[in-house]
C-alpha positions in Angstrom: 31.8 2.8 35.6 31.9 4.7 38.9 30.1 8.1 39.0 31.8 10.9 41.0 29.8 13.8 42.5 31.7 16.6 44.2 29.9 18.2 47.2 31.5 21.4 48.7 30.8 24.6 50.5 31.9 26.6 53.6 28.5 25.8 55.3 29.6 22.6 57.0 26.2 21.6 58.4 24.5 22.0 55.0 27.3 20.1 53.3 27.1 17.2 55.8 23.3 17.0 55.4 23.7 16.8 51.6 26.3 14.1 51.8 24.1 12.0 54.3 21.1 12.3 51.9 23.2 11.0 49.0 24.4 8.1 51.0 20.8 7.2 51.9 19.4 7.9 48.4 21.9 6.0 46.3 22.6 2.3 47.0 26.3 1.4 46.4 27.6 4.9 47.4 30.6 5.9 49.5 31.9 9.2 50.7 35.6 10.1 50.3 36.8 13.0 52.4 40.2 14.6 53.0 40.3 16.6 56.3 42.7 19.5 55.8 42.4 20.6 59.4 45.5 18.4 60.3 47.7 20.1 57.7 49.5 22.1 60.3 50.9 18.8 61.6 52.1 17.9 58.1 49.5 15.5 57.0 46.0 15.2 55.5 43.6 12.6 56.9 41.6 10.6 54.4 38.4 8.7 55.3 36.1 6.5 53.2 32.7 5.6 54.5 29.3 4.3 53.5 26.0 4.6 55.2 27.1 2.2 57.9 30.2 3.9 59.0 34.0 4.3 58.2 35.4 1.7 55.8 39.0 2.9 55.8 41.1 5.8 57.0 44.7 6.9 56.2 47.0 9.8 56.0 48.8 11.4 53.1 51.7 13.9 53.5 51.6 17.5 52.4 52.9 18.2 48.9 54.9 21.5 48.6 53.6 22.5 52.0 50.1 22.6 50.5 47.2 20.6 51.8 45.2 21.1 48.6 48.2 19.8 46.6 48.2 16.7 48.8 44.5 16.3 48.1 45.0 16.5 44.4 47.8 13.9 44.5 45.8 11.4 46.6 42.2 11.9 45.3 42.5 10.4 41.8 44.4 7.2 42.9 41.8 6.6 45.6 38.9 7.1 43.2 40.5 4.8 40.7 40.9 2.1 43.4 37.2 2.4 44.2 36.3 2.2 40.6 38.4 -0.9 40.0 36.6 -2.7 42.8 33.5 -2.7 40.5 31.0 -2.8 43.4 30.1 0.8 43.8 27.8 3.1 41.9 28.7 6.5 43.3 31.6 8.2 45.0 30.7 11.3 46.9 33.8 13.6 47.2 33.1 15.7 50.2 35.4 18.7 50.0 36.9 20.3 53.1 35.4 23.7 54.0 37.5 26.1 51.9 38.4 23.8 49.0 36.9 25.1 45.8 35.0 22.7 43.5 36.3 23.9 40.2 39.9 22.7 40.8 38.8 19.4 42.1 36.3 18.7 39.3 39.0 19.4 36.8 41.5 17.1 38.6 39.0 14.3 38.7 38.0 14.7 35.0 41.7 14.9 33.9 42.3 11.6 35.8 39.9 9.8 33.5 37.0 9.5 35.9 33.4 10.6 35.3 32.2 13.6 37.1 28.4 13.4 37.1 27.6 16.3 39.4 29.0 19.3 41.3 26.9 20.4 44.2 27.5 23.3 46.7 25.6 23.0 49.9 24.2 26.3 51.3 22.5 27.5 54.4 20.5 30.6 53.1 20.8 32.3 56.5 24.6 32.3 56.2 24.9 33.7 52.6 25.0 37.4 53.4 27.3 36.9 56.5 29.7 34.9 54.3 29.7 37.4 51.4 30.3 40.2 53.9 33.2 38.5 55.6 36.5 39.9 54.4 38.6 37.9 56.8 41.5 35.9 55.5 40.9 32.2 55.5 44.1 31.9 57.5 42.7 34.0 60.3 39.7 31.6 60.5 41.7 28.4 60.5 40.5 27.6 57.0 43.6 28.2 54.9 44.5 25.3 52.6 48.2 26.3 52.3 50.7 28.4 54.1 50.5 30.9 51.2 46.7 30.9 50.9 45.7 34.5 50.6 42.0 34.0 49.9 39.2 35.5 52.0 36.0 33.9 53.3 33.9 36.1 51.0 35.7 35.4 47.7 36.0 31.7 48.4 32.3 31.3 49.2 31.4 33.3 46.1 33.4 31.0 43.8 32.0 27.9 45.6 28.5 29.1 45.1 28.7 30.3 41.5 30.6 27.4 40.0 28.1 24.7 41.0 25.1 24.1 38.7 23.2 22.6 41.7 22.7 24.1 45.1 21.7 21.8 48.0 19.7 24.3 50.1 19.4 23.6 53.8 15.9 23.9 55.4 17.1 26.6 57.8 14.6 28.1 60.3 16.8 31.2 60.6 16.5 32.1 56.9 13.9 34.6 55.7 12.6 35.7 52.3 15.5 38.2 51.9 18.1 35.4 52.4 16.4 33.1 49.9 16.0 35.9 47.4 19.7 36.9 47.7 20.7 33.3 47.0 18.4 33.2 44.0 19.7 36.4 42.5 23.3 35.5 43.1 23.0 32.3 41.1 19.7 32.4 39.1 20.6 29.6 36.8 21.3 27.1 39.6 19.0 24.2 40.3 18.1 24.5 44.0 17.4 21.2 45.8 16.0 21.4 49.3 17.8 19.3 51.9 17.8 18.7 55.7 14.1 18.8 56.6 14.4 15.2 57.7 10.7 14.9 58.2 7.5 15.7 56.3 4.0 16.5 57.4 0.9 14.8 56.0 -2.5 16.6 55.6 -3.5 15.6 59.2 -0.4 17.3 60.5 1.3 14.0 61.5 5.1 14.2 61.0 7.0 11.2 59.7 10.5 10.5 58.5 11.4 11.1 54.9 12.2 8.0 52.9 14.7 8.9 50.2 15.0 6.9 46.9 17.5 6.7 44.1 15.0 8.9 42.2 15.0 11.8 44.7 15.9 15.3 43.4 19.4 15.3 45.1 20.3 11.9 43.7 19.1 12.8 40.2 21.2 16.0 40.4 24.3 14.0 41.5 24.0 11.6 38.6 22.7 14.0 35.9 26.1 14.7 34.2 28.6 17.5 34.3 30.7 19.2 31.6 34.0 20.5 33.1 34.8 22.6 30.0 31.4 24.2 29.9 31.5 25.0 33.6 34.9 26.7 33.2 33.6 28.8 30.3 30.7 29.9 32.4 33.1 31.4 34.9 35.3 33.2 32.4 34.7 36.9 32.5 34.4 37.2 28.7 31.5 34.8 28.5 30.3 34.3 32.1 26.6 33.7 32.7 26.1 36.8 34.8 22.8 37.4 36.7 20.0 39.5 35.1 18.2 42.5 36.5 16.1 41.7 39.5 14.4 43.4 42.4 12.4 41.5 45.1 12.1 41.0 48.8 14.6 43.9 49.5 17.3 42.5 47.2 18.4 44.1 44.0 20.6 43.1 41.1 21.8 45.9 38.9 23.2 45.1 35.5 25.3 48.1 34.2 26.2 48.0 30.6 27.9 50.8 28.7 29.9 51.3 25.4 32.4 53.9 26.6 35.8 53.3 28.5 36.4 54.2 32.1 38.8 57.0 32.9 41.5 55.1 34.8 42.2 57.8 37.5 38.5 58.5 38.2 37.6 54.8 38.4 40.6 54.1 40.7 39.6 56.9 43.1 36.0 55.5 43.2 37.0 51.8 43.7 36.3 51.7 47.5 32.8 53.2 47.1 31.9 51.0 44.2 33.3 47.8 45.8 31.4 48.5 49.1 28.1 49.4 47.4 27.1 45.7 47.0 27.5 42.4 48.7 28.7 40.9 45.5 29.8 42.4 42.2 31.5 40.9 39.1 31.9 41.2 35.4 34.2 42.7 32.8 35.3 46.3 32.2 37.2 48.5 29.8 39.9 51.0 30.7 40.7 53.8 28.3 44.5 53.6 28.8 44.4 49.8 28.1 41.8 49.7 25.3 42.7 46.2 24.0 42.6 44.5 27.4 39.6 42.7 28.8 39.7 43.3 32.6 37.9 41.1 35.1 36.1 42.6 38.1 35.5 40.3 41.1 34.4 41.8 44.4 33.0 40.4 47.7 33.4 41.1 51.3 34.5 44.7 50.6 37.5 43.5 48.7 38.1 43.7 44.9 40.2 41.6 42.7 41.1 43.1 39.3 43.0 41.1 36.7 43.6 40.9 33.0 41.6 38.2 31.1 43.4 38.6 27.9 42.5 40.7 24.8 39.1 41.8 23.6 38.3 39.8 20.5 37.9 43.2 18.7 41.7 43.7 19.2 42.7 40.4 17.6 43.5 39.9 13.9 40.9 37.8 12.0 43.3 34.9 11.7 43.5 34.6 15.5 39.8 34.1 15.8 40.1 30.4 14.8 42.2 29.9 18.0 39.5 31.3 20.2 37.0 28.8 21.8 33.6 28.8 20.1 31.8 29.7 23.3 33.9 32.9 23.5 33.2 33.8 19.9 29.5 33.2 20.4 29.4 35.4 23.5 31.3 38.2 21.6 28.9 38.0 18.7 25.9 38.4 20.9 27.4 41.6 22.4 29.0 43.0 19.2 29.0 46.7 18.5 29.8 48.0 15.0 32.4 50.5 16.3 33.9 48.9 19.4 33.3 45.2 18.8 33.0 43.3 22.2 34.7 46.1 24.2 32.3 47.3 26.9 31.4 47.7 30.5 29.3 44.8 31.8 29.2 44.8 35.6 26.6 43.2 37.8 25.9 44.3 41.4 23.7 42.2 43.8 22.8 43.2 47.4 20.1 43.8 49.9 19.3 47.5 50.2 21.3 48.4 47.0 21.4 52.2 46.3 20.8 51.6 42.6 20.5 55.3 41.6 23.6 56.4 43.6 25.7 53.5 42.3 24.7 54.3 38.7 25.6 57.9 39.1 29.0 57.0 40.6 29.8 54.6 37.7 28.7 57.1 35.1 31.0 59.7 36.6 34.0 57.4 36.0 33.4 57.1 32.3 35.3 59.3 29.8 33.5 62.6 29.2 32.3 63.5 25.7 35.5 65.5 25.1 37.8 62.8 26.4 36.0 60.2 24.3 36.2 62.3 21.2 40.0 62.7 21.6 40.4 59.1 20.4 42.4 56.0 21.3 45.8 57.7 21.0 44.8 60.2 23.7 43.2 57.5 25.8 46.4 55.5 26.0 48.3 58.6 27.3 46.1 58.8 30.4 47.7 58.1 33.7 48.0 54.3 34.2 46.3 54.3 37.6 45.7 50.5 37.6 49.2 49.3 36.9 49.8 48.6 40.6 46.7 46.5 40.9 47.5 44.7 37.6 51.2 44.3 38.6 52.2 45.8 35.2 
């Protein structure tokens, strides 16, 4: 059966280096790529190539004025055709710049094909510039649809954090701070170096690298991938968030509290909190919406807040059987005798993070002792400052 590995990322040079290494490493491999840059003309260009060059090329029309929709419609049939040929070992799906791997991995798996790896290629020197870039993708020529409202920063963050493997370019511009930032943003990822192209022996002689099917990148591409587990790892209720860290000028603050936020005070502090770190994420608890688990997702100075459903503590016992086991396990690990899984769990990662100042600001947004003692009925009567953000 044909194995499928998805390779994505906004860092085009790193992505192309990873793809070339896989073509060299794995005999019987091809690369399938949909170029969305032609979407303005109404089509998406598809190419299939191996290590010798292009094997075929074609066009597929847009679907619902959306290049990504066209990709979804065309991708699985092409992979099935390659699988049916019975001569290939690995199909490398090289995603276009702003396409996110989660959606494509789920499309491929739903199509009955075997996803054996998801890899995001990264240039460490470009991590901070991407996370700090609040430009709309459309303004950079990277939008995948006419209605695409994503930014460079939030797109890059999702590409980075979804993949269990990072193909890390050997970038001469990257320093220790850049590498540490990458490590703290996704500490559970397996990092595989790529792009050096040459190695040096003990005498200082440089010679070309000879890849093999047993190279680290090839093993990562064929190791196996669980789409459901990957999705669970991104859900705010059970996400594998980074741990505390402080090294090479980069800090990760994990802020965990058992008291709700006052909606007005938090809303007034949103800009300062959002801009305090290059990346922040997690789940939070508002006093006026005590039963709702809220998702915090910030990058590039912009914040996305959305409901992620109820806290488990607010559900009747009979409903727990309908909750995925991974969600129940995550709640059990964080359970409080009074509040259940309701909590603040926010993680901030950035070079030069003002940890003390950020903690003071966050603490000032919590309910005071008197407000907390007033109880849930009083909490729910507080001004609903977040209704606009949540489109309630």
